[in-house]
N, C-alpha and C positions, 0 to 999 in steps of 0.2 A: 503494499500499499504506500501511497505517497503522502508524507506528513508535510503539508503546506506551512505548519507553524515553525518547523525547523528546516525546510527546504531540503528534505531528505527522503530517500527510500527507507522504509522499515520492513523487515521480513524475519521470519522465524526460520533459522536454519535447521535443516534436517537433523533430528536427534538432539535438540536443544530447546528448552522451555523459555528462554528469554528473547528478546528482540535484538536483531543486529541492525544498525543503522548505517546508511551509506550517504554522505552529503552530495549534493549536486555537483559541487566542484571536483569531488573524486571522479565523477563521470566525464567531466570535461578534460581531466588529465588523461583519461583512458581513450576517450573518442576524439578528442581535439576540437570540439566545436561548441558554440553556445547552445545549450541544451534546455528543452523544456522538460516538464515532468513526464510528458507522454513518451518522449524519446528515451528518457532514462529508464522508464518502466519497460519499453520495448527491448532495450538492451539487457536489462536484467533478465527478462523472460528468455531471451536468446541464449544467455550465458549463465543461467541459473546454477548449473553444476560448478562452474568456477567460483561463483559467489559462496555456494555451500562449502566448497574446498578451502577457500580463504577463511571463511569463519570458523570452520573446524581447526584449521591450522593455528589461528590466532588464539582461539579459546584453549587449545592444548598448550601453546607456548606460554600463555598467561596463566594457566591453571585455574580458568574461570569455573565457578560453579554453574551447573546446568541451568539454573533460573536467572542468571545474570543477563543484564543488558550491556551490550558493547557496540563499538562502532569499527568499521573497516575504512581504511584509507586507500588511495590509489596504489600506494606501494604494497600493502597487504594483497591487493587484487593482482598486482603484477607478479607477486611471489607465487601465487597459486598456479598449479600446473594448468595448461591449456587443454581444453577438452579434446579427446581423441576421436570421439565418435558422435 
């Protein structure tokens, strides 16, 4: 879902009870354009596996409890493996 109040995407990663938030500026760093919420949501849907991988990796690195909320940066997303299929 898009959160207008914080200009960010919020999603629940697979296997995690908290929310993960990705600010619109992180999308701009990935896509390289001025982006609307609709474009960010479409990019997320197309690359959902990568977002889940990045969220899982960050939660593991940080030792976050399963119910915690956290955010991903463009750097976190760049570290995630690219979808292979």
